DSSP file (Angstrom, degrees, kcal/mol; ACC not computed):
  #  RESIDUE AA STRUCTURE BP1 BP2  ACC     N-H-->O    O-->H-N    N-H-->O    O-->H-N    TCO  KAPPA ALPHA  PHI   PSI    X-CA   Y-CA   Z-CA
    1    1 A M     >        0   0    0      0, 0.0     4,-1.8     0, 0.0     3,-0.2   0.000 360.0 360.0 360.0 -44.6   48.8   20.4   20.2
    2    2 A I  H  >  +     0   0    0      1,-0.2     4,-2.4     2,-0.2     5,-0.2   0.838 360.0  57.2 -64.1 -32.2   47.3   17.6   22.2
    3    3 A Y  H  > S+     0   0    0      1,-0.2     4,-2.7     2,-0.2    -1,-0.2   0.879 105.0  50.9 -67.0 -36.5   43.9   18.2   20.6
    4    4 A R  H  > S+     0   0    0     -3,-0.2     4,-2.5     2,-0.2    -1,-0.2   0.895 110.1  49.5 -66.2 -39.5   45.3   17.7   17.2
    5    5 A V  H  X S+     0   0    0     -4,-1.8     4,-2.4     2,-0.2    -2,-0.2   0.931 113.1  46.2 -64.6 -45.0   46.9   14.4   18.2
    6    6 A I  H  X S+     0   0    0     -4,-2.4     4,-2.3     2,-0.2    -2,-0.2   0.920 113.0  49.6 -64.4 -43.2   43.6   13.2   19.7
    7    7 A A  H  X S+     0   0    0     -4,-2.7     4,-2.1     1,-0.2    -1,-0.2   0.903 110.8  50.8 -62.2 -40.4   41.7   14.4   16.6
    8    8 A G  H  X S+     0   0    0     -4,-2.5     4,-2.4     2,-0.2    -2,-0.2   0.897 109.2  50.6 -63.0 -40.9   44.2   12.5   14.4
    9    9 A L  H  X S+     0   0    0     -4,-2.4     4,-2.5     2,-0.2    -2,-0.2   0.897 109.4  50.8 -64.6 -40.0   43.8    9.4   16.5
   10   10 A F  H  X S+     0   0    0     -4,-2.3     4,-2.3     2,-0.2    -1,-0.2   0.905 110.5  49.6 -63.7 -40.0   40.1    9.5   16.2
   11   11 A M  H  X S+     0   0    0     -4,-2.1     4,-2.1     2,-0.2    -2,-0.2   0.925 111.9  47.4 -65.0 -43.9   40.3   10.0   12.4
   12   12 A V  H  X S+     0   0    0     -4,-2.4     4,-2.3     1,-0.2    -2,-0.2   0.909 111.5  51.6 -63.0 -41.6   42.7    7.0   12.1
   13   13 A Q  H  X S+     0   0    0     -4,-2.5     4,-1.2     1,-0.2    -1,-0.2   0.903 110.7  48.1 -62.1 -41.0   40.4    4.9   14.3
   14   14 A N  H  < S+     0   0    0     -4,-2.3    -1,-0.2     1,-0.2    -2,-0.2   0.860 112.6  49.0 -68.0 -34.9   37.4    5.8   12.1
   15   15 A L  H  < S+     0   0    0     -4,-2.1    -2,-0.2     1,-0.2    -1,-0.2   0.895 122.6  29.8 -71.5 -39.4   39.3    5.0    8.9
   16   16 A F  H  < S+     0   0    0     -4,-2.3     2,-0.2    -5,-0.2    -2,-0.2   0.412  89.0 117.7-104.5   1.1   40.6    1.6   10.0
   17   17 A A     <  -     0   0    0     -4,-1.2     2,-0.5    -5,-0.2    -4,-0.0  -0.511  40.8-169.7 -74.2 134.6   37.9    0.4   12.4
   18   18 A R        -     0   0    0     -2,-0.2     2,-0.5     0, 0.0    -2,-0.0  -0.995  13.7-143.4-122.4 126.3   36.1   -2.7   11.4
   19   19 A V        -     0   0    0     -2,-0.5     2,-0.2     4,-0.0    -2,-0.0  -0.769  16.2-160.3 -93.6 129.0   33.0   -3.6   13.4
   20   20 A S     >  -     0   0    0     -2,-0.5     4,-1.9     1,-0.1     5,-0.1  -0.566  33.1-108.4-100.9 169.1   32.4   -7.3   14.0
   21   21 A V  H  > S+     0   0    0      1,-0.2     4,-2.4     2,-0.2     5,-0.1   0.854 121.2  57.1 -63.8 -34.3   29.2   -9.1   15.0
   22   22 A E  H  > S+     0   0    0      2,-0.2     4,-2.3     1,-0.2    -1,-0.2   0.901 105.0  50.7 -63.7 -40.8   30.7   -9.5   18.5
   23   23 A D  H  > S+     0   0    0      1,-0.2     4,-2.1     2,-0.2    -2,-0.2   0.897 110.3  49.9 -62.6 -39.6   31.2   -5.8   18.8
   24   24 A I  H  X S+     0   0    0     -4,-1.9     4,-2.1     2,-0.2    -2,-0.2   0.907 109.0  51.8 -65.6 -41.2   27.6   -5.2   17.8
   25   25 A R  H  X S+     0   0    0     -4,-2.4     4,-1.7     1,-0.2    -2,-0.2   0.917 110.1  49.0 -61.0 -43.3   26.4   -7.8   20.3
   26   26 A R  H  X S+     0   0    0     -4,-2.3     4,-0.9     1,-0.2    -1,-0.2   0.885 109.2  52.6 -64.3 -37.9   28.3   -6.0   23.1
   27   27 A A  H  < S+     0   0    0     -4,-2.1     3,-0.4     1,-0.2    13,-0.4   0.882 108.4  51.1 -65.1 -37.3   26.8   -2.7   22.0
   28   28 A H  H  < S+     0   0    0     -4,-2.1    12,-0.3     1,-0.2    -1,-0.2   0.849 111.5  47.5 -67.0 -33.5   23.3   -4.2   22.3
   29   29 A E  H  < S+     0   0    0     -4,-1.7     2,-0.3    -5,-0.2    -1,-0.2   0.591  86.8 109.4 -84.9 -10.1   24.0   -5.5   25.8
   30   30 A T     <  -     0   0    0     -4,-0.9     2,-0.5    -3,-0.4    10,-0.4  -0.500  60.7-146.8 -70.4 128.1   25.5   -2.2   27.0
   31   31 A K        -     0   0    0     -2,-0.3     2,-0.7     8,-0.1     8,-0.2  -0.830   8.9-135.6 -96.9 133.0   23.3   -0.4   29.5
   32   32 A I  B     -A   38   0A   0      6,-3.6     6,-1.9    -2,-0.5     2,-0.2  -0.791  22.3-141.9 -90.9 117.4   23.3    3.3   29.4
   33   33 A E        +     0   0    0     -2,-0.7     2,-0.3     4,-0.2     4,-0.1  -0.486  49.8  96.8 -81.8 149.2   23.4    4.6   33.0
   34   34 A G  S    S-     0   0    0     -2,-0.2     3,-0.1     1,-0.0    -1,-0.0  -0.914  92.5 -24.5 171.2-142.8   21.5    7.7   34.0
   35   35 A S  S    S+     0   0    0     -2,-0.3     2,-0.3     1,-0.1    -2,-0.1   0.816 134.6   8.1 -67.2 -28.2   18.2    8.4   35.7
   36   36 A Q  S    S-     0   0    0     -4,-0.1     2,-0.5     0, 0.0    -1,-0.1  -0.966  93.1 -92.5-144.4 161.0   17.0    5.1   34.4
   37   37 A Q        -     0   0    0     -2,-0.3     2,-0.3    -4,-0.1    -4,-0.2  -0.646  46.4-177.1 -80.5 126.5   18.7    2.2   32.7
   38   38 A L  B     +A   32   0A   0     -6,-1.9    -6,-3.6    -2,-0.5     2,-0.3  -0.880   7.4 169.3-119.6 152.1   18.5    2.4   28.9
   39   39 A F        -     0   0    0     -2,-0.3     2,-0.4    -8,-0.2    -8,-0.1  -0.965  42.9 -85.5-153.0 166.4   19.6    0.0   26.2
   40   40 A I        -     0   0    0    -10,-0.4     8,-0.0   -13,-0.4     7,-0.0  -0.638  41.4-126.3 -78.8 125.5   19.2   -0.4   22.5
   41   41 A N    >   -     0   0    0     -2,-0.4     3,-1.9     1,-0.2     5,-0.2  -0.613  14.0-150.1 -70.9 115.9   16.1   -2.3   21.6
   42   42 A P  T 3  S+     0   0    0      0, 0.0    -1,-0.2     0, 0.0     7,-0.1   0.649  97.1  44.3 -66.7 -12.2   17.3   -5.2   19.4
   43   43 A E  T 3  S+     0   0    0      3,-0.0    -2,-0.1     4,-0.0    -3,-0.0   0.262 100.9  91.6-110.9  10.9   14.0   -5.2   17.5
   44   44 A G  S X  S-     0   0    0     -3,-1.9     3,-1.4     1,-0.0    -4,-0.0  -0.290  94.9 -90.2 -97.2-176.5   13.8   -1.5   17.2
   45   45 A P  T 3  S+     0   0    0      0, 0.0    -1,-0.0     0, 0.0     0, 0.0   0.679 121.1  61.3 -70.7 -17.7   14.9    1.0   14.4
   46   46 A L  T 3  S+     0   0    0     -5,-0.2     2,-0.3     4,-0.0    -6,-0.0   0.262  70.0 140.2 -91.3  13.1   18.3    1.5   16.1
   47   47 A N    <>  -     0   0    0     -3,-1.4     4,-1.1     1,-0.2     3,-0.2  -0.408  39.0-161.6 -59.6 114.7   19.2   -2.2   15.7
   48   48 A L  H  > S+     0   0    0     -2,-0.3     4,-2.2     1,-0.2    -1,-0.2   0.806  84.5  61.1 -71.4 -30.1   22.9   -2.1   14.7
   49   49 A L  H  > S+     0   0    0      2,-0.2     4,-2.7     1,-0.2     5,-0.2   0.869 100.0  54.7 -67.6 -36.2   22.8   -5.7   13.4
   50   50 A C  H  > S+     0   0    0      2,-0.2     4,-2.3     1,-0.2    -1,-0.2   0.935 111.1  45.0 -61.6 -46.2   20.2   -4.8   10.7
   51   51 A G  H  X S+     0   0    0     -4,-1.1     4,-2.1     2,-0.2    -2,-0.2   0.888 113.1  51.3 -64.3 -39.4   22.4   -2.0    9.4
   52   52 A Y  H  X S+     0   0    0     -4,-2.2     4,-2.8     2,-0.2    -2,-0.2   0.927 111.7  45.9 -63.5 -46.3   25.5   -4.2    9.5
   53   53 A M  H  X S+     0   0    0     -4,-2.7     4,-2.3     1,-0.2    -2,-0.2   0.892 111.6  52.1 -66.5 -39.0   23.9   -7.0    7.6
   54   54 A G  H  <>S+     0   0    0     -4,-2.3     5,-2.5    -5,-0.2     4,-0.4   0.894 113.0  45.3 -62.7 -39.3   22.4   -4.6    5.0
   55   55 A F  H ><5S+     0   0    0     -4,-2.1     3,-0.9     3,-0.2    -2,-0.2   0.939 113.5  48.4 -68.2 -47.6   25.9   -3.1    4.5
   56   56 A Q  H 3<5S+     0   0    0     -4,-2.8    -2,-0.2     1,-0.3    -1,-0.2   0.858 114.4  46.1 -62.5 -36.3   27.6   -6.5    4.3
   57   57 A N  T 3<5S-     0   0    0     -4,-2.3    -1,-0.3    -5,-0.2    -2,-0.2   0.497 110.3-121.6 -86.9  -3.7   25.1   -7.8    1.8
   58   58 A G  T <>5 +     0   0    0     -3,-0.9     4,-2.7    -4,-0.4     5,-0.2   0.833  54.4 156.5  71.8  32.8   25.2   -4.7   -0.3
   59   59 A Y  H  ><S+     0   0    0     -5,-2.5     4,-2.5     1,-0.2     5,-0.2   0.940  73.6  42.2 -58.7 -50.6   21.5   -3.9    0.0
   60   60 A M  H  > S+     0   0    0     -6,-0.4     4,-2.4     2,-0.2    -1,-0.2   0.875 113.5  53.5 -67.3 -35.9   21.7   -0.2   -0.7
   61   61 A Y  H  > S+     0   0    0      2,-0.2     4,-2.5     1,-0.2     5,-0.3   0.950 112.8  43.4 -61.0 -48.7   24.2   -0.8   -3.6
   62   62 A N  H  X S+     0   0    0     -4,-2.7     4,-2.3     1,-0.2    -2,-0.2   0.888 113.5  51.5 -65.5 -38.8   21.8   -3.2   -5.2
   63   63 A K  H  X S+     0   0    0     -4,-2.5     4,-0.6    -5,-0.2    -1,-0.2   0.894 114.5  43.7 -64.9 -39.2   18.8   -1.0   -4.6
   64   64 A R  H  < S+     0   0    0     -4,-2.4    -2,-0.2    -5,-0.2    -1,-0.2   0.905 125.0  30.2 -73.0 -42.2   20.6    2.0   -6.2
   65   65 A F  H  < S+     0   0    0     -4,-2.5    -2,-0.2    -5,-0.2    -3,-0.2   0.689 128.7  32.1 -96.6 -18.7   22.1    0.3   -9.2
   66   66 A F  H  < S+     0   0    0     -4,-2.3    -3,-0.2    -5,-0.3    -1,-0.1   0.266  77.8 127.8-124.6  12.7   19.7   -2.5  -10.0
   67   67 A S    ><  -     0   0    0     -4,-0.6     3,-1.5     1,-0.1    -4,-0.1  -0.539  53.9-143.1 -72.7 131.2   16.3   -1.2   -9.0
   68   68 A P  T 3  S+     0   0    0      0, 0.0    -1,-0.1     0, 0.0     4,-0.1   0.687  97.7  66.0 -69.0 -15.6   13.7   -1.4  -11.9
   69   69 A E  T 3  S+     0   0    0     31,-0.1    32,-2.3     2,-0.1     2,-0.5   0.609  89.1  79.0 -79.2 -10.6   12.2    1.9  -10.8
   70   70 A I  E <  S-B  100   0B   0     -3,-1.5     2,-0.8    30,-0.2    30,-0.3  -0.870  76.5-140.7-103.4 126.0   15.4    3.7  -11.8
   71   71 A E  E     -B   99   0B   0     28,-3.3    28,-2.1    -2,-0.5     2,-0.2  -0.750  25.1-146.0 -84.5 110.9   16.0    4.4  -15.5
   72   72 A I        -     0   0    0     -2,-0.8     2,-0.7    26,-0.2    26,-0.1  -0.486   4.7-131.5 -82.6 149.4   19.7    3.8  -16.0
   73   73 A D        +     0   0    0     21,-0.3    21,-2.7    -2,-0.2     2,-0.3  -0.888  45.6 142.6-101.3 115.2   21.8    5.9  -18.4
   74   74 A Y  E     -C   93   0C   0     -2,-0.7     2,-0.4    19,-0.2    19,-0.2  -0.959  37.6-143.3-147.4 163.6   23.9    3.7  -20.6
   75   75 A A  E     -C   92   0C   0     17,-2.6    17,-2.7    -2,-0.3     2,-0.5  -1.000   8.1-167.8-132.3 134.2   25.2    3.4  -24.1
   76   76 A F  E     +C   91   0C   0     -2,-0.4     2,-0.3    15,-0.2    15,-0.2  -0.989  23.9 163.5-122.1 122.4   25.7    0.2  -26.1
   77   77 A Y  E     -C   90   0C   0     13,-2.3    13,-3.4    -2,-0.5     2,-0.2  -0.932  42.6 -95.0-143.0 159.3   27.7    0.6  -29.3
   78   78 A E  E     -C   89   0C   0     -2,-0.3    11,-0.3    11,-0.2     3,-0.1  -0.547  29.2-168.9 -73.8 140.0   29.6   -1.4  -32.0
   79   79 A N  E     -     0   0C   0      9,-3.3    10,-0.2     1,-0.5    -1,-0.1   0.031  45.4 -91.3-122.1  25.0   33.3   -1.5  -31.2
   80   80 A G  E     -     0   0C   0      8,-0.4     8,-2.4     2,-0.0    -1,-0.5  -0.264  56.7 -52.6  93.2 177.5   34.8   -2.8  -34.5
   81   81 A L  E     -C   87   0C   0      6,-0.2     6,-0.2    -3,-0.1     2,-0.1  -0.704  48.1-132.3 -94.9 144.4   35.5   -6.3  -35.7
   82   82 A A    >   -     0   0    0      4,-2.7     3,-1.5    -2,-0.3    -1,-0.1  -0.262  36.5 -92.5 -82.3 177.9   37.6   -8.8  -33.8
   83   83 A V  T 3  S+     0   0    0      1,-0.3    -1,-0.1     2,-0.1    -2,-0.0   0.865 127.0  49.8 -61.4 -39.0   40.4  -10.8  -35.3
   84   84 A N  T 3  S-     0   0    0      2,-0.1    -1,-0.3     1,-0.0     3,-0.1   0.067 122.4-103.8 -92.6  25.8   38.1  -13.8  -36.1
   85   85 A S  S <  S+     0   0    0     -3,-1.5     2,-0.4     1,-0.2    -2,-0.1   0.694  76.0 137.6  63.0  25.0   35.5  -11.4  -37.8
   86   86 A T        -     0   0    0      1,-0.0    -4,-2.7     0, 0.0    -1,-0.2  -0.797  60.1-105.5 -96.8 146.1   33.0  -11.4  -34.9
   87   87 A Q  E     -C   81   0C   0     -2,-0.4     2,-0.3    -6,-0.2    -6,-0.2  -0.454  31.2-152.7 -71.7 136.9   31.4   -8.2  -34.0
   88   88 A K  E     -     0   0C   0     -8,-2.4    -9,-3.3    -2,-0.2    -8,-0.4  -0.858   9.6-161.6-108.4 147.5   32.7   -6.5  -30.8
   89   89 A Y  E     -C   78   0C   0     -2,-0.3     2,-0.3   -11,-0.3   -11,-0.2  -0.917   5.7-147.7-127.9 153.5   30.5   -4.2  -28.7
   90   90 A G  E     -C   77   0C   0    -13,-3.4   -13,-2.3    -2,-0.3     2,-0.4  -0.872   6.2-158.6-118.7 155.2   31.2   -1.6  -26.0
   91   91 A F  E     -C   76   0C   0     -2,-0.3     2,-0.4   -15,-0.2   -15,-0.2  -0.997   6.6-175.1-136.4 128.6   29.1   -0.6  -23.0
   92   92 A T  E     -C   75   0C   0    -17,-2.7   -17,-2.6    -2,-0.4     2,-0.4  -0.992   5.1-166.1-126.4 128.5   29.3    2.6  -21.1
   93   93 A R  E     -C   74   0C   0     -2,-0.4   -19,-0.2   -19,-0.2    -2,-0.0  -0.947   6.3-170.5-115.2 133.4   27.3    3.3  -18.0
   94   94 A T    >   +     0   0    0    -21,-2.7     3,-1.7    -2,-0.4   -21,-0.3  -0.798   5.4 178.9-122.1  86.9   26.9    6.8  -16.5
   95   95 A P  G >  S+     0   0    0      0, 0.0     3,-1.5     0, 0.0    33,-0.2   0.756  76.1  68.2 -62.7 -24.4   25.2    6.4  -13.1
   96   96 A A  G 3  S+     0   0    0      1,-0.3    32,-0.1    32,-0.2    31,-0.1   0.746  99.4  51.4 -67.6 -20.6   25.3   10.1  -12.4
   97   97 A N  G <  S+     0   0    0     -3,-1.7    -1,-0.3   -24,-0.2   -23,-0.1   0.305  81.5 125.7 -98.4   8.8   22.7   10.6  -15.2
   98   98 A D    <   +     0   0    0     -3,-1.5     2,-0.3    28,-0.2   -26,-0.2  -0.307  34.9 176.8 -64.2 151.2   20.2    8.0  -13.8
   99   99 A K  E     -B   71   0B   0    -28,-2.1   -28,-3.3    23,-0.0     2,-0.2  -0.914  33.0 -84.4-147.2 173.9   16.7    9.2  -13.2
  100  100 A I  E     -B   70   0B   0     -2,-0.3   -30,-0.2   -30,-0.3     2,-0.2  -0.576  45.8-106.1 -83.9 143.8   13.3    7.8  -12.1
  101  101 A H        -     0   0    0    -32,-2.3     3,-0.1    -2,-0.2    -1,-0.1  -0.483  23.6-139.7 -62.9 136.6   11.0    6.1  -14.6
  102  102 A K  S    S+     0   0    0      1,-0.2     2,-0.7    -2,-0.2    -1,-0.1   0.886  93.7  45.8 -68.6 -37.6    8.1    8.4  -15.3
  103  103 A E        +     0   0    0      1,-0.1    -1,-0.2     2,-0.1    -2,-0.0  -0.905  60.9 172.6-108.8 106.4    5.6    5.6  -15.3
  104  104 A L        -     0   0    0     -2,-0.7    -1,-0.1     2,-0.3     3,-0.1   0.549  48.1-119.7 -88.8  -8.0    6.1    3.3  -12.4
  105  105 A G  S    S+     0   0    0      1,-0.2     2,-0.4     6,-0.0    -2,-0.1   0.542  84.8  99.3  82.0   5.8    3.0    1.3  -13.0
  106  106 A V        -     0   0    0      2,-0.1    -2,-0.3     5,-0.1    -1,-0.2  -0.993  55.1-164.3-127.3 129.3    1.5    2.2   -9.6
  107  107 A S    >>  +     0   0    0     -2,-0.4     4,-0.7     4,-0.1     3,-0.6  -0.568  46.7  25.1-107.8 173.6   -1.0    4.9   -9.2
  108  108 A G  H 3> S-     0   0    0      1,-0.2     4,-1.9    -2,-0.2     5,-0.2  -0.374 118.4 -24.2  77.9-153.4   -2.3    6.9   -6.2
  109  109 A S  H 3> S+     0   0    0      1,-0.2     4,-2.4     2,-0.2    -1,-0.2   0.824 136.0  57.4 -68.7 -31.2   -0.4    7.4   -3.0
  110  110 A D  H <> S+     0   0    0     -3,-0.6     4,-2.7     2,-0.2    -1,-0.2   0.916 107.4  48.2 -64.4 -41.7    1.7    4.3   -3.5
  111  111 A G  H  X S+     0   0    0     -4,-0.7     4,-2.3     2,-0.2    -2,-0.2   0.901 112.2  48.3 -64.6 -41.4    3.0    5.6   -6.8
  112  112 A R  H  X S+     0   0    0     -4,-1.9     4,-2.5     2,-0.2    -1,-0.2   0.904 112.2  50.0 -65.0 -40.4    3.8    9.0   -5.3
  113  113 A Y  H  X S+     0   0    0     -4,-2.4     4,-2.9     2,-0.2    -2,-0.2   0.939 111.3  47.8 -63.1 -47.1    5.6    7.4   -2.5
  114  114 A L  H  X S+     0   0    0     -4,-2.7     4,-2.5     2,-0.2     5,-0.3   0.900 112.6  49.5 -62.1 -40.7    7.7    5.2   -4.8
  115  115 A S  H  X S+     0   0    0     -4,-2.3     4,-2.2     2,-0.2    -1,-0.2   0.940 114.1  44.6 -62.6 -46.5    8.6    8.2   -7.0
  116  116 A A  H  X S+     0   0    0     -4,-2.5     4,-2.3     2,-0.2    -2,-0.2   0.898 113.0  52.3 -65.2 -39.9    9.6   10.2   -3.9
  117  117 A Y  H  X S+     0   0    0     -4,-2.9     4,-2.1     1,-0.2    -2,-0.2   0.939 113.6  41.5 -61.7 -48.7   11.5    7.3   -2.4
  118  118 A H  H  X S+     0   0    0     -4,-2.5     4,-2.1     2,-0.2    -1,-0.2   0.832 112.2  54.9 -73.5 -30.6   13.6    6.6   -5.6
  119  119 A A  H  X S+     0   0    0     -4,-2.2     4,-1.8    -5,-0.3    -1,-0.2   0.923 110.9  46.3 -63.4 -42.4   14.1   10.3   -6.2
  120  120 A Q  H  X S+     0   0    0     -4,-2.3     4,-2.7     2,-0.2    -2,-0.2   0.883 109.2  55.0 -66.5 -38.0   15.5   10.6   -2.7
  121  121 A L  H  X S+     0   0    0     -4,-2.1     4,-2.1     1,-0.2    -1,-0.2   0.904 108.9  47.9 -60.7 -42.3   17.7    7.5   -3.3
  122  122 A L  H  < S+     0   0    0     -4,-2.1    -1,-0.2     1,-0.2    -2,-0.2   0.858 113.4  47.9 -67.6 -34.7   19.2    9.1   -6.4
  123  123 A K  H  < S+     0   0    0     -4,-1.8    -2,-0.2     1,-0.2    -1,-0.2   0.880 113.0  47.8 -72.3 -37.2   19.8   12.4   -4.5
  124  124 A M  H  < S+     0   0    0     -4,-2.7    -2,-0.2     1,-0.3    -1,-0.2   0.880 124.8  28.8 -71.2 -37.7   21.4   10.6   -1.5
  125  125 A F     <  +     0   0    0     -4,-2.1    -1,-0.3    -5,-0.2     9,-0.2  -0.696  66.0 166.3-124.4  77.1   23.7    8.4   -3.6
  126  126 A P        -     0   0    0      0, 0.0   -28,-0.2     0, 0.0    -1,-0.1   0.788  26.3-159.0 -66.8 -27.4   24.5   10.3   -6.9
  127  127 A S    >   +     0   0    0      6,-0.9     3,-0.6     8,-0.2   -31,-0.1   0.931  20.9 172.3  52.2  63.7   27.3    7.9   -7.7
  128  128 A E  T 3  S+     0   0    0      7,-0.5   -32,-0.2     1,-0.2    -1,-0.1   0.740  79.8  38.3 -72.1 -22.4   29.3   10.0  -10.1
  129  129 A H  T 3  S-     0   0    0      2,-0.3    -1,-0.2   -34,-0.1     3,-0.1   0.235 120.8 -97.3-115.3  13.2   32.1    7.4  -10.2
  130  130 A G  S <  S+     0   0    0     -3,-0.6     2,-0.3     1,-0.3    -2,-0.1   0.515  91.7 102.1  86.9   5.2   30.2    4.2  -10.2
  131  131 A D  S    S-     0   0    0      2,-0.0     2,-1.1     0, 0.0    -1,-0.3  -0.779  83.0 -99.1-116.8 166.3   30.4    3.5   -6.5
  132  132 A L        +     0   0    0     -2,-0.3     2,-0.3    -3,-0.1   -71,-0.1  -0.716  68.2 133.3 -88.1 100.9   27.9    4.0   -3.7
  133  133 A S        -     0   0    0     -2,-1.1    -6,-0.9     2,-0.1    -5,-0.1  -0.981  59.7-138.4-147.3 153.6   29.0    7.2   -2.1
  134  134 A I  S    S+     0   0    0     -2,-0.3     9,-0.3    -9,-0.2     2,-0.2   0.468  74.4 109.9 -90.0  -2.5   27.4   10.5   -0.9
  135  135 A E        +     0   0    0      8,-0.1    -7,-0.5     7,-0.1     2,-0.3  -0.511  41.7 161.7 -74.5 139.6   30.3   12.4   -2.4
  136  136 A T        -     0   0    0     -2,-0.2     5,-0.1     2,-0.1    -2,-0.0  -0.970  44.9-131.0-151.1 162.3   29.6   14.5   -5.4
  137  137 A T        +     0   0    0     -2,-0.3    -2,-0.0     3,-0.0    -1,-0.0   0.372  65.6 124.1 -98.0   4.0   31.1   17.4   -7.4
  138  138 A R    >   -     0   0    0      1,-0.1     3,-1.2     2,-0.1     6,-0.2  -0.383  64.7-133.8 -63.1 141.2   27.9   19.4   -7.5
  139  139 A P  T 3  S+     0   0    0      0, 0.0    -1,-0.1     0, 0.0    -3,-0.0   0.749 104.5  50.1 -69.8 -21.4   28.3   22.9   -6.0
  140  140 A N  T 3  S+     0   0    0      4,-0.1    -2,-0.1     5,-0.0     2,-0.1   0.109  82.5 135.3-102.0  22.5   25.1   22.6   -4.0
  141  141 A A    <>  -     0   0    0     -3,-1.2     4,-1.4     1,-0.1     3,-0.3  -0.362  62.3-126.5 -73.2 149.9   25.9   19.2   -2.5
  142  142 A L  H  > S+     0   0    0      1,-0.2     4,-2.4     2,-0.2     5,-0.2   0.868 109.2  58.1 -62.3 -38.1   25.3   18.5    1.2
  143  143 A T  H  > S+     0   0    0     -9,-0.3     4,-1.4     1,-0.2    -1,-0.2   0.834 102.7  54.0 -66.0 -30.6   28.9   17.3    1.7
  144  144 A K  H  > S+     0   0    0     -3,-0.3     4,-0.6     2,-0.2    -1,-0.2   0.908 109.5  48.5 -65.6 -41.0   30.2   20.7    0.5
  145  145 A F  H >< S+     0   0    0     -4,-1.4     3,-0.9     1,-0.2    -2,-0.2   0.908 109.6  51.7 -64.4 -42.5   28.1   22.4    3.1
  146  146 A L  H 3< S+     0   0    0     -4,-2.4    -1,-0.2     1,-0.2    -2,-0.2   0.805 111.4  47.6 -66.5 -29.0   29.3   20.1    5.9
  147  147 A R  H 3< S+     0   0    0     -4,-1.4    -1,-0.2    -5,-0.2    -2,-0.2   0.518  84.2 121.3 -89.0  -5.3   32.9   20.8    5.0
  148  148 A A    <<        0   0    0     -3,-0.9    -3,-0.0    -4,-0.6    -4,-0.0  -0.278 360.0 360.0 -61.9 141.8   32.5   24.6    4.8
  149  149 A D              0   0    0      0, 0.0    -1,-0.2     0, 0.0    -4,-0.1   0.455 360.0 360.0 -81.7 360.0   34.6   26.6    7.2
C-alpha cells in the first residue's frame, strides 16, 4: 500500500513540477559524492540549461513543423462565397503524413546525414494531433512497447 502512495506522489510531482532557472543552477552546482567529486559540466552535452532554453523557445517544435527539409502534407481548398461575395478558402494540415523532401539540394555525405536526421525527427515526433509529442497510435510505436505489461 505504501508503495502505491509513494508511486502516486512521484507521478503527481512529475505532472506538476516546473523547473526554474534557479533549480537548474542548483543542479549544476551539486557535487556528486563518491570515490571522487563529480559535477555536471556546464559546457558539456548534459547541460540542463541548454535543454531548458530549447524547450522554452520551442526549438524542436519549430524544427519539426517549419523545417524546409520536411515536405508538409496540407490541403488548400475553396470554401464557398462569403456574404460580401469574396471567395473563402479552407486549409487543412495533416502532420502525421509529413515526409522528407526527396531532393534536399545537398549531395554526398551531408545529404545522407540531413536525410537521416529529418527521417529520425519525423519518427521521433510523428505529431498525429498537431502537437509535438512522442505519442502515436501506430501499433509498432515505442511508447506501446514501453507500456507493455
